[in-house]
N, C-alpha and C positions, 0 to 999 in steps of 0.2 A: 502495499500499497504505497502511493506517495504523502511523501511529510508534505503537510500542509507551508504554504508559503508565509513567511512572518515575516512584513515590513518591519523596515529601519527606522527609530525614533527619529522623528526628523523636528532639525533646529535649524531658526534664520536668528541671524544676528545682528543687530542694527550697530551699525557701528563701527568700525575697527583700529579704533587705537585700543589702550593696553586692558579695558576691563573684555572688551568687544574679543580681540585676538587672541587673549587666553581661552575664556569661551568659545570662541570656535575650533579650536588646537582640541580645547581638553574633548568636546563632543565627538569630533574626529578620535578621536584613541579610545576613546570608552566602545566604537563601532557604530554613533548615528551616523545619519545625513547631516550636512551642515550647510548652510549657505549664508555666505555674509556679504553683507547688502555696507559699500562705503563710496561716499562720494568723491572725497577725496586724497585717500592711501591711505596701505593699510597702513597702522603706526598712528592714522590722525593725529590731530594738533599734539598731541603729549612727542609725538616723532618730526614731526613736519615742521613745527611753529612754532611750539612751546620747551617743554624738557629738554631734547636734548639739543638743541640748538642752543638755549639756554645757558646751560650748565654747560656748551664745549666753551662758550663765550665768557662765563664766568672760572673758565678750565685756561684759559688763552691769560684771563686776568692776573690770575695767582702766579703764570709763570713769568707777567714783566712784574709783580712783586716781588718774587724770590729774588730775584736779579736784583731788583733795589734795594733789599733786604740783606745781601750779601757781603754789605762791606760789614756787619754785625761780626763775620766768620772769620773776618780778616780777610778776605774775597775782596782784591783792587783789579778795577778793571778802570785803568787810567792812560789816554795816551799822549803822549809830550805837545805842550803846545808852543805858541811862536818864540816863547822864552824859555824853552826845554823843560818850563815847571810843568808836574801834569797838571791834567785838563778832563775832569771827570765828561765821560761822552750822554746825550743825550740818548735814551729810548726810545727809537720809531718804530710805530703799530702804525700797521698798516690794514686802515681795516676794514676796505674792500677786500681786502686775499684774506681776511677770517673771515667776515660773512662768508666770501663762495665757500671757503673750507669748509664751513659751519655746517650750511644748504648743501652741499655735496654727501657731508656727512652723514646728514638728516636722509636725503632721496635716497643712497643707498642702504643706511637702515631698514628703511621701508620695502627697497625691492628685497633687501634677504630675508626679512618678516614675511611680504607675501609669497616667496620658495619656499618657505618653512609650512604655510597652511596647505601651499595646492600639495607639496610632497605628502600631509597629513589624507587630501583627498577631499580637503573642504573647494567648494565650488566657493569662488568668491565676484565679484558681481561688483562693476563701476555703476554708479548710480546714486539716482533719492529712494532712499523708502519713505513710509508712512506705515501706519499699522491698517489694517481691515479688518477689526473686528479682533477678539480674541484670540484667532486660529492661524490670521494670513497676514502678511508686508506683499502692499502693490509700490512696484521698482519702477521707477522712469528713469529709461538708460536711451541716451543719442543715441540716433539711427544714423544708418553710413546717409541714408541725403539728407542730413541736416537736419529731420525731425524727429523724435522721441518715440520710442518704445515703450507699451507699457508690459509690464510681469506679474503674475501671481504668485507669491510663494505661498505656497500651504505649511501650516508647521505645527507641530504637537508640542515645540518649547518655541518661546519667542524674547530673546535676550536684547533689551534697548542699552544701548551703549555708546550713547550718540554728544557727550562731552556738553562743553561749555565753552563760551566767549566774552573776550574783555567785555566788559560792562563802559557805553557808553554814556556821556550825560548831552545832554542839549546845550549846554552853557558849556563843555569842550569836548566839541565835534571834533572826533582823529578825520586828517584828512589824509594822513602818508607821508607828509612831507615834514612840515613842521612838529604837526600837534598829532603822536603817534598813538599806538598800545602795542602791547609787547608784541605784538604776531609782525609790525610792521615795524620794527627799528635795523632788522637783516636786509633793508636796502640804502643802510645810510652811504654813503656815499667816502664819508671822511669820521673822526671823530666830532663831535658835539664839540661848539666852540664854547657853550653854557649850556648843560641840558636841566629844564627843572626839572623832578622829577614828585608830582602830585599820587604821595601815598605812601605812607612806610610800613604795614605790610610786609610781606614775605618778598610778593615780587618787590613792588618798588628797595625796599631795601636792597634786594641782589643785585641791582642794575645800578642803581645807583655806588653803591661800591666799587661794583665790575666797570665803570665807567668813569665813576674818579681814578682808579688805578689805573687806565690806560689812558688818561693824561686829560678830557674832560673837566673845564668847571663843572661840578653838581651842587646844585642846591636843594633838598631834598625837604617837603612841606609838608608836614604833621598833625595831623590833626590829636594830636592825640601828645600826652607830655610825655610819653618816650616813645622813639623808636619802637618796629617787634612788639605791641602789645601785648600780642596774644600769646608772646612766647616766654621763658621764665625771667623774671624782672633784674633777676643778676646778672644770666646772661646778655639778657637786650642790654646792658648797661654797659657792657664789656664792647658790645659793637657798637654803641655811640660812641666810646670814648673811641676806638680802633677809627669812625668814621670822621672824628673833630683832628685826630691825627693826620689824619689824611689831607685835611685843610676843605672839609667837605662844611656847607654852610647847612646847618639840620635846621628849620623853623619848628619848633617845638609847636605844639596847639595854637598853628595855622591854620584854618580853612579856606581851600578856594574855590572861589564863590563863580570865578568865569576864566578862561583860555580863548584869548583869542590871537591870530593872524598878525602881527606889525609889517610894516617896509620892511624887513630884514630878518624879522625874528620872531619870536610869540610875547604877548599880554598875559602877566600872570593878576588876577586882582583877587587877594583876601578877601572873609569875609568883613575885616576889620576897617577896611579903604586901602591900605598897602597893597603897590603894583611891586612885582619882579618881573626884571626885561630875561630873557635870558635867547639863544639861537634856539631851542626846540625843548618841546617838552612833554613828555613820559606820562601817561594817565595809565597809571597803576590806580585803580579804585574798583577792583573785585570784577569777581563775571558774574553769567546770568548760563542758564542751563540753555540749552540748544532743543529744547523741547516742545516749543510751540508750534501745531501747524504738523503734529503727528499722530494725531485720530490715538491718540492716546486715553485722556478722559470719555470719549466714545467710546473707547474697548474696555472703560471700566474700570482705570488705572486711577489713584487717586494722589492730586502732587497738593505739594504745598503752598503757600503762600506766593513763595519766593518761585515758582514754575519746576522744582524738584519733584524728583520722584521718589515717592515714601515707599521704604522697603523693610525688608523686615532684618535678621542675622543672618538668614542667606539669602539676601538678595532677593528674595521674592517680594512683590506687588503682592494687591491684594485680592487679584485674580490670577487663579493659581496656574498659568498656562505661562505668564508672563512674571519674568528679572530683569531688572536692571544693576548697569555696575558703571562707575566711574561714578564725575563729575555731573552726571544729570541729575543724582539721587542723594538723599539728604545725609550722605552718610564723611567722611573725612574726601578732602577732594585733594586725594594721594596717589599717582599714579603704581604704586605699589598693594595700594588698599584697590584700585579698579581693578587690577589682575586678580587680586583674593576672591574679592566680589563675580568676576567672572566664573576663575574658576569654583567656586562654593556652587553655582546656581546653576551648572551642566549638574558637579556631580551631587547634584540635591533632586534635581531635575530625573536623573537617570537612576535613582536608588541608590546610586553609591556612599560608600562613609564618609561624614561631613560634620565636621566642626564648626559651628557657627561661630559667627566672627567676633572678637571680644575688638572694640574698640580701643582699649586699655593698654591693650598690648601690641600698640602699633606703634612703630619706629618712626621719625620721620626727623627733618635735616632741613635748614637753612642757610644754602650756599654762598652765604658770604664769607672773609674773612676776616678773623677764623669763621669757623662753620658753628653752626649749633646743632646738635645732635638730643632728640628726646627720646622718652620712651615711659609708657603709665601714668603711674599716677605725679603728678605735678602739687605745688605747693594751694595753684586756684581751687584745683579737683576735691585736693585734701579738704580746704578750708569749707567746699559748700557745700563738702558729705560729711560737713562735720567729724570729719577723722584728724585734724591735728591734733589732738590731747592721743592719738594710739598708735602715733606713729613717730619714727624717730628718722635727723638727718648725719648726712655729713659731708663737707665740705673739703677736697685735698684740691689746693690752689696747686700750675702747676709749677710757678713759681717755685717748687721744693721737687720737682722732677727730676732727677737726671738727664734722661733721654730728649724734656723741651730744652734745657739748658743748652746741651750739645747740639741741638738744631735751633737754639737761636730765635724759640716760640718759648714764651712762659705768662704770656697774657691768655688765662683762660681756668680754668676749671673741672674736676668731675665731681660733682652731687649724687649721691645717695639718699632713694627715702626705702623703706622699713618701717613693717608693725614693729609696733615695741617690744608686745607677747612672743611672739614667732619667733622673731628674725626674717620672717621672708624681706623678699626684696620684693617690693613694689612701683618702684620707677627710682628713674636716672638722669638726668641734664647732664653733655657731656660739651662745653668749648673748649677746642680746639682746632690747629691745623687739619682738613680730615677726619674731622667727628665724625660724620655719617662711614668712616671705615670701624670705628671705636665705640660705635653702640650697640654692635651686634651681641658681642660677647651679653650686654645687662637687655637687649631682646630676649636673648636666650633663656637670662637667669628668667626673666620679669614673666614667659609665657610661661616654663615648668617650673614655675614658683619656687627657685630655691632659695634657699637663707643665706644671708652675709656669711655666715660661718663656711657651707658649701665652696659658693664666690671664694673666697677670704684663701681656704685649701687649693684650690689650683694653684699653677703654677702659672706666674708672670714671667716672660725675659725680662732680665736685669741687662743694661737699662730697656727698657720702653715706659711710653706712654702708656700703655696699659697698667702697669706695676701702675697707674695712681687706683687703678678701680679697684684694682684686691688694697691698696694702701687704704682706701674708704670703706670696704668691706670689711677689714682689720680693725677699726675705730667703733666699726656697727657691734662685734664680738658679744653675743648673749650666752649669757653666762648657763 
């Protein structure tokens, strides 16, 4: 007797950023029939216009900073002047060449991701998609005759991973030439003479730091008392000191009312009537989800007032067949979280073992110089949960760390949080060069509920920056 044909589980993924890419890849690996719809290119904005190029630009600025700081280590880069005396040469940055490299790297990463999906058996469609109820996606693609073709992709599971776009203000409308969003920076042919950055959150702080290091005069307009208001206050204080050491003009408690083009630059008007003139202005005032016009509400999907998709800890919406991942959801707007949501959604939909995502275990990083890396609980969340009396903390300044002294970088720290009764590690903050690489050990400790004694018992290389982590853990030894 012939075996009955068993149809594969059909998955449609709308958006090819980190969340959509991981969802599609996981679905194919688990034997499903997967179609991914992406309008720009696999990798989405994260790869093409956001994370990959921005962090590459920041890495370039880090290279410039390392050369400038090499004098601390006794390295001298001098050439003789006309009188025979040494003259320090200026560091020249060819921004057009830098941007060309960044965009080429982003494009190559997108192609690599496309090939990975195709090799896994994912059908990739370039076009615009929208939901047609809870079980299908309508796709419009460019036709060979210049028109538009339409296709309907039926699916047992739909994953929406459409990302977000820079928030634009009517009073400061980006023009792509002088008033810019972070997506438009890579068209600049040269270093801005004077870049005014409006917004001192993560994006604003990162770009302000990078362009000041590359040689631009930078004014950072911050509506808060301190830059990076969402970060650990001690960590933000280190970054603000570094900004001012670099010669950046940080304008605290200042709100921009409008930004307009002038004859040869921009004019920023603050709410108190003061004005700032510059050559360019970067608007870094948040982002909005790309959820409008996708047929989500018609399919029964709940949205927040800001347009974000409501999802639970397995990335599922209120509609059983529809999941969502990434910046379009009401979770953390991080590429790593989007990837985890994408994998979790598919594993849950296909009945595989899955652990609900705990946002308190998420490691995050601010790519300033120095970097700020965090994981788990912090002072703000502990205060909100009335956990301040139940926890202990210890901070190790890098000024006492031998490795930090050797590389000439001591303006940072390692801060550890643990429960007072059990000694379980519940969070940490690292401010250091390449803190993004150092935070992983603390992320493991938080994820697997290690105690400070267990962390302290692991061997750290001597000398190393990780030694500051074990030092902090030893200081919190529980009897």
